[in-house]
Each structure stands twice: as C-alpha cells, then as structure tokens.
C-alpha positions as CSV (number, residue, x, y, z in Angstrom):
1,X,-87.9,-61.9,109.0
2,X,-84.9,-63.4,110.6
3,X,-84.7,-65.9,113.2
4,X,-83.5,-63.9,116.2
5,X,-86.2,-62.6,118.6
6,X,-87.3,-59.1,118.3
7,X,-87.2,-56.5,121.3
8,X,-90.1,-55.1,123.5
9,X,-91.9,-52.2,122.1
10,X,-94.6,-51.5,124.5
11,X,-94.4,-48.6,127.0
12,X,-97.7,-49.6,128.5
13,X,-95.8,-50.1,131.7
14,X,-95.5,-46.3,132.0
15,X,-97.6,-43.6,132.8
16,X,-99.5,-41.6,130.2
17,X,-97.2,-38.5,131.2
18,X,-94.1,-40.7,130.3
19,X,-95.4,-42.0,127.4
20,X,-95.9,-38.6,125.9
21,X,-92.8,-37.4,127.3
22,X,-90.8,-40.0,125.3
23,X,-92.9,-39.3,121.9
24,X,-91.4,-35.8,122.5
25,X,-88.2,-37.1,123.0
26,X,-88.5,-39.1,119.7
27,X,-89.5,-36.3,117.7
28,X,-86.6,-33.9,118.9
29,X,-83.8,-37.0,118.1
30,X,-85.8,-37.1,114.3
31,X,-85.9,-33.8,113.9
32,X,-82.1,-32.4,115.1
33,X,-80.5,-35.4,113.1
34,X,-82.3,-34.4,110.0
35,X,-81.4,-30.8,110.6
36,X,-77.9,-31.9,111.1
37,X,-77.5,-33.6,107.8
38,X,-79.7,-31.3,105.7
39,X,-78.1,-30.2,102.6
40,X,-74.7,-32.7,103.3
41,X,-72.7,-33.0,100.3
42,X,-71.0,-36.4,101.2
43,X,-72.6,-39.4,100.4
44,X,-72.5,-41.1,104.0
45,X,-74.2,-38.3,105.2
46,X,-76.8,-38.4,102.4
47,X,-77.7,-42.0,103.3
48,X,-77.6,-41.2,106.7
49,X,-80.3,-43.2,108.9
50,X,-82.1,-43.5,112.7
51,X,-82.2,-47.3,112.4
52,X,-83.4,-47.6,115.8
53,X,-84.3,-45.5,119.1
54,X,-84.2,-47.7,122.2
55,X,-85.1,-47.1,125.9
56,X,-83.1,-48.6,128.3
57,X,-82.3,-48.9,132.1
58,X,-84.7,-47.9,134.9
59,X,-87.8,-46.7,132.5
60,X,-87.5,-50.1,130.6
61,X,-87.2,-52.6,133.5
62,X,-90.0,-50.5,135.6
63,X,-87.9,-49.4,138.4
64,X,-87.8,-45.9,138.0
65,X,-87.9,-42.9,140.4
66,X,-89.6,-39.9,139.7
67,X,-89.7,-38.3,143.5
68,X,-87.4,-35.2,143.2
69,X,-88.9,-34.0,146.7
70,X,-87.1,-37.0,148.1
71,X,-84.3,-39.1,148.2
72,X,-82.5,-35.7,148.3
73,X,-84.1,-34.5,145.1
74,X,-83.4,-37.8,142.7
75,X,-85.0,-38.2,139.8
76,X,-84.4,-41.1,137.1
77,X,-83.2,-40.5,133.6
78,X,-84.3,-41.5,130.6
79,X,-81.5,-43.7,128.9
80,X,-81.8,-43.7,125.0
81,X,-79.9,-45.8,122.7
82,X,-79.9,-44.4,119.4
83,X,-78.4,-46.7,116.5
84,X,-77.7,-45.0,113.3
85,X,-76.5,-47.2,110.1
86,X,-72.8,-45.9,109.9
87,X,-70.6,-45.3,113.2
88,X,-69.4,-41.9,111.1
89,X,-72.9,-40.5,112.3
90,X,-72.5,-41.5,115.8
91,X,-69.8,-38.2,116.4
92,X,-71.3,-36.1,118.7
93,X,-71.1,-33.1,116.0
94,X,-74.5,-34.7,115.0
95,X,-75.8,-34.8,118.3
96,X,-74.8,-31.6,120.7
97,X,-78.6,-29.9,119.4
98,X,-80.6,-32.6,119.8
99,X,-79.1,-32.6,123.4
100,X,-79.5,-28.8,124.1
101,X,-83.3,-29.5,123.2
102,X,-83.8,-32.0,125.0
103,X,-82.3,-30.3,127.8
104,X,-84.5,-27.4,127.6
105,X,-87.7,-28.5,125.8
106,X,-90.8,-27.4,128.1
107,X,-92.7,-30.9,127.0
108,X,-89.9,-33.1,128.5
109,X,-89.5,-32.8,131.9
110,X,-87.5,-35.9,132.7
111,X,-83.6,-35.3,132.1
112,X,-82.2,-37.6,129.1
113,X,-79.4,-39.3,128.6
114,X,-78.3,-39.9,125.0
115,X,-75.6,-42.6,123.6
116,X,-75.0,-42.8,120.1
117,X,-73.5,-46.2,118.2
118,X,-73.5,-47.3,114.4
119,X,-75.3,-50.8,113.9
120,X,-71.8,-52.5,113.1
121,X,-70.5,-51.6,116.4
122,X,-73.6,-52.2,118.3
123,X,-73.8,-55.7,116.9
124,X,-70.2,-56.8,117.2
125,X,-70.5,-55.9,121.1
126,X,-73.4,-58.1,121.4
127,X,-71.3,-60.9,119.5
128,X,-68.4,-60.0,121.8
129,X,-70.6,-60.5,125.0
130,X,-70.4,-57.0,126.1
131,X,-73.0,-57.3,129.1
132,X,-74.3,-53.5,128.6
133,X,-75.4,-53.9,125.2
134,X,-76.6,-57.4,126.2
135,X,-78.9,-56.1,128.6
136,X,-80.4,-53.7,126.2
137,X,-81.0,-56.2,123.7
138,X,-83.0,-58.2,126.6
139,X,-84.6,-55.3,128.7
140,X,-84.6,-52.2,126.1
141,X,-87.4,-51.5,124.3
142,X,-87.6,-50.2,120.6
143,X,-89.4,-46.5,120.4
144,X,-88.6,-46.2,116.8
145,X,-87.7,-48.3,113.6
146,X,-87.1,-48.3,110.6
147,X,-87.3,-51.8,109.6
148,X,-87.9,-55.1,112.1
149,X,-84.4,-56.6,111.6
150,X,-83.4,-57.7,115.0
151,X,-80.1,-56.7,116.5
152,X,-77.7,-59.5,116.7
153,X,-78.1,-62.2,119.8
154,X,-76.0,-61.5,122.6
155,X,-73.2,-63.9,123.4
156,X,-72.9,-64.8,126.8
157,X,-69.2,-65.0,128.4
158,X,-68.1,-67.4,130.7
159,X,-67.9,-66.9,134.6
160,X,-64.2,-66.5,134.2
161,X,-64.1,-64.4,131.5
162,X,-66.3,-61.9,132.9
163,X,-64.5,-62.2,135.9
164,X,-61.3,-61.2,134.6
165,X,-62.1,-58.6,132.4
166,X,-64.2,-56.6,135.3
167,X,-61.3,-56.8,137.9
168,X,-59.0,-55.5,134.9
169,X,-61.3,-52.7,134.7
170,X,-61.6,-52.0,138.2
171,X,-58.0,-52.0,139.0
172,X,-57.1,-49.8,136.2
173,X,-59.6,-47.0,136.6
174,X,-59.9,-46.6,140.4
175,X,-56.2,-46.4,140.3
176,X,-56.4,-43.6,138.0
177,X,-59.6,-42.4,139.8
178,X,-57.3,-42.2,142.7
179,X,-54.6,-40.4,141.0
180,X,-56.6,-37.6,139.7
181,X,-57.9,-37.3,143.4
182,X,-54.1,-36.9,144.7
183,X,-52.8,-34.3,142.1
184,X,-56.3,-32.3,142.7
185,X,-55.4,-32.0,146.4
186,X,-51.9,-31.0,145.6
187,X,-53.1,-28.3,143.4
188,X,-55.7,-27.0,145.7
189,X,-53.3,-26.6,148.4
190,X,-51.0,-24.5,146.1
191,X,-54.0,-22.4,145.1
192,X,-54.2,-23.3,141.8
193,X,-57.9,-23.6,142.1
194,X,-59.0,-24.0,138.0
195,X,-56.3,-27.0,137.8
196,X,-57.5,-28.7,141.1
197,X,-61.4,-28.2,139.7
198,X,-60.1,-30.1,136.2
199,X,-58.2,-32.8,137.6
200,X,-61.2,-33.3,140.1
201,X,-63.8,-33.7,137.3
202,X,-61.4,-36.3,136.0
203,X,-61.5,-38.1,139.1
204,X,-65.1,-38.1,139.0
205,X,-65.4,-39.0,135.4
206,X,-63.0,-41.7,135.7
207,X,-64.7,-43.0,138.8
208,X,-67.7,-43.5,137.1
209,X,-66.2,-45.0,134.4
210,X,-64.6,-47.5,136.7
211,X,-68.3,-48.5,137.9
212,X,-69.4,-48.1,134.4
213,X,-67.0,-51.2,133.0
214,X,-66.7,-52.9,136.2
215,X,-70.4,-53.7,136.4
216,X,-71.1,-53.7,132.1
217,X,-68.2,-53.9,130.1
218,X,-69.0,-50.4,128.9
219,X,-68.8,-46.8,129.5
220,X,-69.7,-43.9,127.0
221,X,-67.0,-42.0,125.4
222,X,-68.2,-38.6,127.5
223,X,-67.1,-35.9,129.7
224,X,-70.5,-35.0,131.0
225,X,-70.5,-35.7,134.7
226,X,-74.3,-35.4,134.9
227,X,-74.6,-38.1,132.2
228,X,-72.4,-40.6,133.8
229,X,-73.9,-40.4,137.0
230,X,-77.2,-40.8,136.1
231,X,-76.1,-44.2,133.9
232,X,-74.2,-45.1,137.4
233,X,-76.9,-43.8,139.5
234,X,-79.3,-46.2,137.7
235,X,-77.2,-48.9,138.5
236,X,-76.7,-48.8,142.1
237,X,-78.6,-46.3,144.0
238,X,-76.1,-46.0,146.8
239,X,-74.3,-43.5,144.9
240,X,-77.2,-41.1,144.8
241,X,-76.3,-39.8,148.4
242,X,-73.4,-38.7,147.2
243,X,-74.3,-35.6,145.4
244,X,-76.9,-34.3,147.5
245,X,-79.7,-32.0,145.3
246,X,-82.0,-30.6,148.1
247,X,-79.8,-27.5,148.2
248,X,-79.0,-24.9,145.6
249,X,-75.4,-24.7,146.3
250,X,-74.6,-28.1,145.9
251,X,-76.4,-28.5,142.5
252,X,-74.8,-24.9,141.6
253,X,-71.1,-26.5,142.5
254,X,-71.7,-29.7,140.7
255,X,-72.7,-27.6,138.0
256,X,-69.5,-25.7,138.0
257,X,-67.5,-29.3,138.2
258,X,-69.1,-30.7,135.4
259,X,-67.8,-27.7,133.4
260,X,-64.4,-27.5,134.4
261,X,-63.5,-29.6,131.6
262,X,-63.0,-27.0,129.2
263,X,-63.8,-23.7,130.9
264,X,-61.1,-24.6,133.9
265,X,-58.6,-24.9,131.3
266,X,-59.5,-22.6,128.5
267,X,-61.9,-20.0,129.5
268,X,-60.9,-16.9,131.4
269,X,-64.1,-16.1,133.0
270,X,-64.0,-19.4,135.1
271,X,-63.8,-19.3,138.6
272,X,-64.5,-22.0,141.7
273,X,-64.4,-20.9,145.4
274,X,-62.5,-22.7,147.8
275,X,-65.5,-23.6,149.9
276,X,-66.6,-25.2,146.5
277,X,-63.5,-26.9,145.6
278,X,-63.1,-28.1,149.3
279,X,-66.5,-29.8,149.3
280,X,-66.5,-31.0,145.8
281,X,-63.0,-33.1,146.3
282,X,-64.5,-34.2,149.8
283,X,-67.8,-35.5,148.2
284,X,-65.3,-37.1,145.4
285,X,-63.3,-38.9,148.0
286,X,-66.8,-40.1,148.8
287,X,-67.7,-41.3,145.5
288,X,-64.8,-43.2,145.2
289,X,-65.3,-45.2,148.5
290,X,-68.9,-45.8,147.4
291,X,-67.9,-47.1,143.9
292,X,-65.2,-49.3,145.0
293,X,-67.9,-50.8,147.5
294,X,-70.2,-51.5,144.9
295,X,-67.4,-52.7,142.3
296,X,-65.7,-55.1,145.0
297,X,-69.5,-56.8,145.6
298,X,-69.7,-57.6,142.1
299,X,-66.4,-58.8,141.6
300,X,-67.0,-60.9,144.5
301,X,-70.2,-61.9,142.9
302,X,-68.6,-63.0,139.4
303,X,-65.4,-64.8,141.5
304,X,-67.8,-66.9,143.2
305,X,-69.4,-67.7,140.0
306,X,-66.1,-69.1,138.8
307,X,-65.8,-71.9,141.3
C-alpha cells in the first residue's frame, strides 16, 4: 500500500435515488468502454483499462442543486473524471457512445459531464500543482477503481505562482472571447448568420475556458457548450442567470448555438433566425461581463495572498 492518502469513497451524503443513478452511470461507462475496445488488434487497446471513475464537483462536495422548477430551471450536473491506463484511450472516439447513452438513458435523469484522462497525465498535473486535479484529489469520491493505488499528492503552488498563472490565462482568453464576439457582430450585420453563429459559439466557449482556466488552471478540450457551462456554473452560480432555462425557445436557441461549431460550417441544413442570433449575441455579452467579474474577484483574492 502506498503511503499516499486514499480518496473518499462514500456516497452516504447523497439520497438513495442519486446513488442508484450514479451506479447506473458507472455501469454505462464500463459497458461502452468495453464495447469500444472489443475486437481491438492494437496492444494498447487490448490492455486498455479504466483505472478509476471519480465523482467531483457539487455532488462530491454536497452543494448540488436539483430544482429544475426554480433558479430558471437550474440542475447541477454529475461531474465525472474517468482515468484510463493510457492517454491514447482518452480520445473522444472511445467515449462518444457512452456520452450519448448517458444523455438518453431513462435511468439517468441528471445531466452527466464526462472528462477522460490517462493516469500519467493526471499524476503529472497533480505534481505540477494544477488546482483542478488537486481539488478532485482532495474532494472527489471514487465510484470505481480496479486497484487501491492512490493518485499523486497535489503540489501547492506559491501565492505568486498561482496569481501569475491565473492572470495570464485571464488576459489571454478574455481578449480572445471579446474578439470572437466583435467578429460575430460584423458577420451578423452582413447577414452571414451561420458564420455569426459559429463565431458566437467560439466566444462562449472561450469565455467559459477563460473562467475555468483562471479559477482552476484547467479547461477540458471540448466544444460542447452545455458541458463547459455545467463546469463553470458549478464554480460560481452567478453564471446560472445568463442562460434562462424556463422558456422553451431560449433552451432551443442555446441548443442551436451548441450545434454551430460543426453544423454552421459544414451542414447545408443548419439555420438560425435573426431573432435567435440577436438574443444569443446579447446573452454572450452578459456572459463575458459576468465571467470578467468572477475572474477579477478571484484574481484580487490571489493577489492579496502575495502580499
């Protein structure tokens, strides 16, 4: 047994209904991973293993919200980290079907956000002091593991290191998000709605990445705005009000925006109305302003610790 402390494994703080849901989530992940590797010829696939499945975020901390009829329809996601034995198996091609099943399975009512990384990558991030994985190491709950070998102990960055890194992320990504928005407005004015939708998608994606990187030094390689939104809102509920969930048309418009990364560029059937585009561009500006406020408050706290 390693000298390193083991992670938590109890779900007793969750209602039985949630515990059953999470058991089904683990079952689906394991089934779809096995199916994705069935008949594989490559050695790394034949030896492929899920080492750990970890619940993190609000359901691990006990701060979740499950009140779809309040807070504009807000419901916390299950945040799940899957650790595989090689980074090659973290590629999205092995997880698309699992995500689809988690979305549509009748036994899983709560949205699931899934991130996948190789063990070596996770341990390196912990040793480098990456806050996101350090928080998972400290607060996460192991739902499944094939051995009891603990993850690396997280390094704690100095106050000066943490401030400089977060400030760099904020300045780079907030500027990029703003530029995408400016380009989206130009495209919209010219009637290039599909291009404007794609650029708005990029503005939103980059705004969420800005917040995630500034607050946790990590943002997943994902273009799924629903997933990124769930991670960001789990860090600060101020973001919940940006995208109302209590009206069907707003939800539908957000879904259209989420599809824009691929379909606005490549599908001849993609369409977005002037009304929807105008609303999405306006809400994106609100999102950027909210993210900036959250990030600047965080940076102010970090800067204060350097003195």
